[in-house]
C-alpha positions as CSV (number, residue, x, y, z in Angstrom):
1,X,-2.4,-63.3,69.7
2,X,-5.0,-62.7,72.4
3,X,-8.0,-64.8,71.7
4,X,-9.7,-63.5,74.6
5,X,-10.0,-60.0,73.1
6,X,-13.6,-59.1,72.5
7,X,-13.3,-55.6,70.9
8,X,-14.4,-55.4,67.2
9,X,-11.5,-54.5,64.9
10,X,-13.8,-52.4,62.7
11,X,-14.9,-50.3,65.7
12,X,-11.3,-49.6,66.7
13,X,-10.4,-48.5,63.2
14,X,-13.5,-46.3,62.9
15,X,-12.5,-44.6,66.1
16,X,-9.0,-43.9,64.8
17,X,-10.3,-42.5,61.6
18,X,-12.5,-40.1,63.4
19,X,-9.5,-38.5,64.9
20,X,-8.2,-35.4,63.0
21,X,-4.5,-35.0,62.2
22,X,-2.4,-32.7,64.2
23,X,-1.8,-29.4,62.2
24,X,1.7,-28.8,61.1
25,X,3.3,-25.3,60.8
26,X,3.7,-24.0,57.2
27,X,1.2,-26.1,55.5
28,X,-2.0,-24.1,56.3
29,X,-4.2,-23.6,53.2
30,X,-4.3,-20.1,51.7
31,X,-7.5,-18.1,51.7
32,X,-9.2,-17.7,48.3
33,X,-9.3,-13.9,48.9
34,X,-5.6,-13.8,49.5
35,X,-5.0,-15.7,46.2
36,X,-7.2,-13.2,44.4
37,X,-5.3,-10.2,45.8
38,X,-1.9,-11.7,44.8
39,X,-3.2,-12.4,41.3
40,X,-4.5,-8.9,40.9
41,X,-1.2,-7.4,42.1
42,X,0.8,-9.5,39.6
43,X,-1.5,-8.6,36.7
44,X,-1.4,-4.9,37.6
45,X,2.4,-4.9,37.8
46,X,2.8,-6.7,34.5
47,X,0.5,-4.2,32.8
48,X,2.4,-1.3,34.2
49,X,5.8,-2.6,33.1
50,X,4.5,-3.4,29.7
51,X,3.2,0.2,29.2
52,X,6.0,2.2,30.9
53,X,9.1,0.1,30.5
54,X,10.2,1.8,27.2
55,X,10.6,-1.6,25.6
56,X,13.2,-2.4,28.2
57,X,15.9,-0.6,26.2
58,X,18.8,1.2,27.8
59,X,17.7,4.7,26.9
60,X,13.9,4.1,26.7
61,X,13.2,6.0,29.9
62,X,15.8,8.7,29.4
63,X,14.1,11.9,28.3
64,X,17.4,13.4,27.2
65,X,19.4,10.5,25.8
66,X,16.7,8.8,23.8
67,X,15.9,9.4,20.1
68,X,13.3,12.1,19.5
69,X,9.8,10.8,18.7
70,X,8.9,10.5,15.1
71,X,6.3,12.9,13.8
72,X,3.1,11.4,12.3
73,X,3.1,11.2,8.6
74,X,6.8,11.2,8.2
75,X,9.1,8.2,7.7
76,X,12.6,8.1,9.0
77,X,15.4,5.6,8.4
78,X,18.7,4.9,10.1
79,X,20.4,7.6,8.1
80,X,17.7,10.3,8.5
81,X,14.3,11.1,7.1
82,X,13.3,9.3,4.0
83,X,12.5,11.5,1.1
84,X,9.0,11.4,-0.4
85,X,8.6,9.5,-3.6
86,X,8.1,11.5,-6.8
87,X,4.9,10.8,-8.9
88,X,7.1,9.0,-11.4
89,X,8.6,6.7,-8.7
90,X,5.1,6.0,-7.3
91,X,3.9,5.3,-10.8
92,X,6.7,2.8,-11.3
93,X,5.5,0.7,-8.4
94,X,1.9,0.9,-9.6
95,X,3.0,-0.2,-13.0
96,X,5.0,-3.2,-11.6
97,X,1.9,-4.3,-9.6
98,X,-0.8,-3.9,-12.2
99,X,0.6,-3.4,-15.8
100,X,3.9,-5.1,-16.0
101,X,2.5,-8.6,-16.6
102,X,1.1,-7.6,-20.0
103,X,3.3,-4.7,-21.1
104,X,6.5,-6.1,-19.6
105,X,9.1,-4.3,-17.5
106,X,10.8,-2.9,-20.7
107,X,7.5,-1.5,-22.0
108,X,7.7,-3.6,-25.2
109,X,4.6,-5.7,-24.6
110,X,4.1,-9.2,-26.0
111,X,4.1,-9.6,-29.8
112,X,0.6,-10.0,-31.3
113,X,-1.0,-10.0,-27.9
114,X,-0.2,-6.9,-25.8
115,X,0.9,-3.7,-27.5
116,X,4.1,-1.9,-26.4
117,X,4.1,1.4,-24.4
118,X,7.7,2.4,-25.4
119,X,7.4,4.8,-28.3
120,X,3.6,4.1,-28.6
121,X,1.6,6.8,-30.3
122,X,-1.2,6.0,-27.8
123,X,1.2,6.7,-24.8
124,X,3.1,9.7,-25.9
125,X,1.7,12.9,-27.5
126,X,-1.3,14.3,-25.8
127,X,-2.4,13.1,-22.4
128,X,-6.1,12.5,-23.1
129,X,-5.8,9.4,-25.2
130,X,-3.8,7.3,-22.7
131,X,-5.9,8.6,-19.8
132,X,-9.1,7.5,-21.6
133,X,-7.6,4.0,-22.2
134,X,-6.5,3.6,-18.6
135,X,-9.8,4.8,-17.2
136,X,-12.2,2.8,-19.4
137,X,-10.0,0.1,-21.0
138,X,-9.4,-0.9,-24.6
139,X,-10.7,-3.9,-26.6
140,X,-10.6,-5.2,-30.1
141,X,-7.9,-5.0,-32.7
142,X,-5.5,-2.1,-32.5
143,X,-2.4,-1.1,-34.5
144,X,0.6,0.3,-32.5
145,X,3.9,1.3,-34.2
146,X,2.7,-0.4,-37.4
147,X,2.0,-3.8,-35.7
148,X,-1.4,-5.2,-35.3
149,X,-2.6,-6.6,-32.0
150,X,-5.9,-8.4,-32.4
151,X,-6.5,-10.4,-29.2
152,X,-5.4,-7.8,-26.6
153,X,-8.1,-6.7,-24.1
154,X,-7.2,-4.0,-21.5
155,X,-9.4,-3.9,-18.5
156,X,-10.8,-0.5,-17.2
157,X,-9.0,0.8,-14.1
158,X,-11.5,3.5,-13.1
159,X,-13.0,1.3,-10.3
160,X,-9.7,-0.2,-9.2
161,X,-7.2,2.7,-9.0
162,X,-7.6,6.1,-7.5
163,X,-7.2,9.4,-9.5
164,X,-3.7,9.8,-8.0
165,X,-2.6,6.3,-8.8
166,X,-3.8,6.6,-12.4
167,X,-2.0,10.0,-12.8
168,X,1.2,8.5,-11.3
169,X,1.3,5.5,-13.6
170,X,0.6,7.6,-16.6
171,X,3.4,10.0,-15.6
172,X,5.7,7.0,-15.4
173,X,4.7,5.5,-18.7
174,X,5.0,8.8,-20.5
175,X,8.5,9.4,-19.2
176,X,10.0,5.9,-19.3
177,X,11.6,3.8,-22.1
178,X,12.6,6.8,-24.1
179,X,9.2,8.4,-23.9
180,X,9.2,12.2,-23.3
181,X,5.6,13.4,-22.7
182,X,4.0,15.7,-20.2
183,X,3.1,14.5,-16.7
184,X,-0.5,13.9,-15.6
185,X,-2.1,15.1,-12.3
186,X,-4.8,13.7,-10.1
187,X,-7.0,16.7,-10.8
188,X,-6.9,16.1,-14.5
189,X,-7.9,12.4,-14.0
190,X,-10.7,13.5,-11.7
191,X,-12.1,15.9,-14.3
192,X,-11.8,13.2,-17.0
193,X,-13.5,10.7,-14.8
194,X,-16.6,13.0,-14.5
195,X,-16.5,13.5,-18.2
196,X,-16.6,9.8,-18.9
197,X,-19.0,8.8,-16.2
198,X,-21.7,7.9,-18.7
199,X,-19.3,5.8,-20.8
200,X,-19.8,2.2,-19.5
201,X,-17.9,0.2,-22.1
202,X,-14.3,-0.1,-23.1
203,X,-13.0,2.0,-26.0
204,X,-12.1,0.6,-29.4
205,X,-9.3,1.9,-31.6
206,X,-11.7,4.1,-33.7
207,X,-13.0,5.7,-30.5
208,X,-9.4,6.6,-29.4
209,X,-8.3,7.8,-32.9
210,X,-11.3,10.1,-32.9
211,X,-9.5,12.2,-30.3
212,X,-6.7,14.3,-31.9
213,X,-3.3,12.9,-31.0
214,X,-2.0,16.0,-29.3
215,X,-5.1,16.7,-27.2
216,X,-4.0,17.4,-23.6
217,X,-6.2,17.0,-20.5
218,X,-7.4,20.3,-19.2
219,X,-4.9,21.9,-16.8
220,X,-1.9,19.8,-18.0
221,X,1.6,20.9,-18.8
222,X,2.7,21.1,-22.4
223,X,4.6,18.3,-24.0
224,X,8.3,18.1,-22.9
225,X,7.6,19.3,-19.3
226,X,9.4,17.3,-16.6
227,X,7.4,15.4,-14.0
228,X,6.9,17.6,-10.9
229,X,8.8,17.0,-7.7
230,X,7.0,16.4,-4.4
231,X,5.2,19.6,-3.4
232,X,5.9,21.4,-6.6
233,X,3.7,22.1,-9.6
234,X,4.7,20.8,-13.0
235,X,7.2,23.0,-14.7
236,X,6.2,24.0,-18.2
237,X,8.6,23.3,-21.0
238,X,10.8,26.2,-22.2
239,X,9.2,28.3,-24.9
240,X,10.3,27.6,-28.4
241,X,12.6,30.2,-30.0
242,X,10.9,32.7,-32.3
243,X,11.0,31.8,-35.9
244,X,13.2,34.2,-38.0
245,X,11.2,36.5,-40.1
246,X,11.8,36.2,-43.8
């Protein structure tokens, strides 16, 4: 140790700290503009691949080998196009979603609570009675197939289901569980909806019985006609054979 040294240690260190480090090759900082250009290029490339990659499938970009594009409004499955559901099939789904809880899947209802639809005089026969009940509901005691149901209350469906859905579910109910009654169309329900527009409350049994049992909605098919297929009108039932003259 040199005790004769007179330089201040702090001054020496301050001089050293003022010196800048020698730059080394490869560690230069990138320009902020260069980073922005690189980021924009990566984003643009990712967006392009996501849009035009054909889901990265083997034949997604092959105009000849890939599957033909599906047309709008048509559904296709692995084995080919799926056939459109019939009104009865659509009605079965609507029934399962809205009516099955009370009337049960077998149409027998719940004893003393919810009346049956299978073989019911309110379901079969003319189409006006059941359409009135579905549109505006039914409350109070009612007798079906000789059994009394006093606590059942059916809600009106005119504000919940469309004309087509009401027609489909009626077509299903009138052709299921051994029932054999005429189908119902959306046009018939639309006409009845206008007719009952001023009827705010649910029907009672006397109100329904005031309509003759065989009364059909205007424009309906006669009793015994099969439900129409998709794109076809309802086929009328075959005419009855002429009675022999006495």
